[in-house]
Residue frames relative to the residue before (quaternion, step in Angstrom):
aa qw qx qy qz dx dy dz
M 1.0000 0.0000 0.0000 0.0000 0.00 0.00 0.00
R 0.3315 -0.7516 0.5249 0.2228 3.61 -0.69 0.94
S 0.3698 -0.6882 0.5573 0.2811 3.50 -1.26 0.35
F 0.3256 -0.7531 0.5509 0.1525 3.55 -1.13 0.78
S 0.3892 -0.6995 0.5330 0.2742 3.62 -0.97 0.71
E 0.6088 -0.5725 0.4358 0.3342 3.44 -1.20 0.72
K 0.5845 0.5864 -0.3406 0.4455 3.57 1.13 -0.83
D 0.6896 0.4702 -0.2770 0.4760 3.60 0.83 -1.06
I 0.6220 0.5523 -0.3269 0.4486 3.61 0.91 -0.82
W 0.7140 0.4544 -0.2457 0.4726 3.57 0.74 -1.18
A 0.5958 0.5440 -0.3742 0.4573 3.61 1.06 -0.66
E 0.6704 0.4789 -0.3067 0.4765 3.61 0.96 -0.81
V 0.5940 0.5631 -0.3598 0.4479 3.61 1.04 -0.66
R 0.6660 0.4799 -0.2850 0.4949 3.60 0.97 -0.98
A 0.6840 0.4826 -0.3143 0.4478 3.63 0.92 -0.76
A 0.6403 0.5086 -0.3305 0.4712 3.56 1.01 -0.68
E 0.6398 0.4833 -0.3496 0.4846 3.69 1.01 -0.58
R 0.6569 0.4925 -0.3265 0.4684 3.60 0.87 -0.82
Q 0.7202 0.4711 -0.2650 0.4350 3.64 0.84 -0.83
H 0.8280 0.2483 -0.0604 0.4991 3.49 0.87 -1.13
G 0.3161 -0.7707 0.5089 0.2169 3.64 1.18 -0.19
D 0.8623 -0.0697 0.1050 0.4904 3.51 -0.97 -0.97
R 0.6576 0.4986 -0.2968 0.4806 3.59 1.28 -0.35
A 0.3897 0.7667 -0.4598 0.2209 3.63 1.22 -0.09
E 0.6670 0.5000 -0.3270 0.4453 3.61 0.90 -0.75
A 0.6157 0.5585 -0.2892 0.4747 3.49 1.11 -0.87
E 0.6857 0.4946 -0.2751 0.4576 3.59 0.93 -0.97
L 0.6445 0.5038 -0.3259 0.4740 3.48 1.06 -0.93
A 0.6286 0.5611 -0.3327 0.4235 3.63 0.96 -0.78
R 0.6533 0.5278 -0.2731 0.4692 3.48 1.10 -0.96
R 0.6458 0.5110 -0.2950 0.4845 3.52 1.05 -0.88
I 0.6565 0.4833 -0.3343 0.4729 3.61 0.86 -0.84
H 0.6382 0.5307 -0.3340 0.4467 3.60 0.89 -0.79
E 0.6646 0.4925 -0.3163 0.4645 3.58 0.88 -0.87
L 0.6679 0.5027 -0.3088 0.4537 3.58 0.90 -0.93
T 0.6439 0.5144 -0.3169 0.4694 3.54 0.91 -0.87
A 0.6438 0.5394 -0.3064 0.4479 3.61 0.94 -0.89
A 0.7166 0.4369 -0.2197 0.4973 3.56 1.21 -0.83
E 0.3855 -0.7462 0.4219 0.3414 3.49 1.48 0.05
Q 0.3801 0.6577 -0.5357 0.3688 3.55 0.90 1.00
F 0.0792 -0.8846 0.4590 0.0247 3.58 0.64 1.21
D 0.6131 0.5496 -0.3595 0.4391 3.56 1.04 -0.73
E 0.6671 0.4802 -0.2856 0.4927 3.59 0.94 -0.92
A 0.6676 0.4909 -0.3355 0.4481 3.60 0.87 -0.79
S 0.6178 0.5304 -0.3537 0.4604 3.56 1.11 -0.59
F 0.6198 0.5284 -0.3433 0.4678 3.58 0.93 -0.76
W 0.7058 0.4576 -0.2708 0.4682 3.62 0.75 -0.95
S 0.5892 0.5529 -0.3550 0.4702 3.55 1.19 -0.54
A 0.6550 0.4827 -0.3214 0.4844 3.53 1.03 -0.75
V 0.5837 0.5514 -0.3588 0.4759 3.63 1.07 -0.66
A 0.6906 0.4734 -0.3023 0.4556 3.59 0.77 -1.05
A 0.6269 0.5331 -0.3494 0.4480 3.59 0.98 -0.75
R 0.6771 0.4623 -0.3129 0.4795 3.64 0.84 -0.77
L 0.6079 0.5475 -0.3538 0.4533 3.55 1.03 -0.70
K 0.6418 0.5226 -0.3008 0.4738 3.62 1.00 -0.80
Q 0.6427 0.5170 -0.3145 0.4698 3.53 1.06 -0.87
L 0.6530 0.5036 -0.3071 0.4750 3.51 1.00 -0.78
H 0.6651 0.4906 -0.3128 0.4681 3.62 0.89 -0.80
D 0.6244 0.5247 -0.3483 0.4620 3.64 1.09 -0.77
I 0.6302 0.5003 -0.3291 0.4942 3.67 1.13 -0.53
K 0.7226 0.4616 -0.2442 0.4529 3.54 0.75 -1.06
L 0.7836 0.1897 -0.0611 0.5884 3.59 1.10 -0.86
P 0.2268 -0.8007 0.5388 0.1308 3.60 0.04 1.27
G 0.5865 -0.6109 0.4323 0.3098 3.47 -1.16 0.78
P 0.7257 -0.4514 0.3033 0.4214 3.60 -1.30 0.15
S 0.6542 0.5275 -0.3275 0.4319 3.60 1.11 -0.62
V 0.6861 0.4631 -0.2835 0.4842 3.59 1.14 -0.60
L 0.6829 0.5400 -0.3135 0.3792 3.55 0.76 -0.95
P 0.6292 0.5067 -0.3482 0.4756 3.74 0.80 -0.71
K 0.6542 0.5100 -0.3258 0.4535 3.57 0.84 -0.94
L 0.6784 0.4857 -0.3096 0.4561 3.63 0.87 -0.86
L 0.6374 0.5238 -0.3147 0.4695 3.54 1.06 -0.80
N 0.6485 0.4825 -0.3430 0.4786 3.61 0.97 -0.74
E 0.6236 0.5390 -0.3420 0.4513 3.61 0.96 -0.74
I 0.6598 0.4986 -0.3142 0.4662 3.57 0.91 -0.93
D 0.6602 0.5282 -0.2968 0.4440 3.62 0.93 -0.93
S 0.7666 0.3458 -0.2345 0.4876 3.55 1.00 -0.84
G 0.5307 -0.6541 0.4011 0.3601 3.66 1.25 0.23
K 0.3995 0.7359 -0.4703 0.2787 3.65 1.10 0.39
T 0.6611 0.5458 -0.3350 0.3911 3.60 1.07 -0.47
S 0.4112 -0.7256 0.4783 0.2751 3.63 -0.93 0.41
């Protein structure tokens, strides 16, 4: 199994977002599924790493339901700086 550089992985994350927008995660999942079915496991592993970083990025950009209501409440009550 080959190792992948973080630079290459993040470059593909950015490319996936530019090319597919909101559908990037679904497109990566489709690609991973196809590669796995074709037994191209090294490539599937690479794209799985890309998908994982994309999810990390989305988790930062789009806070989950437990974070967002708290932030909104703080904004409404004037507690944020």
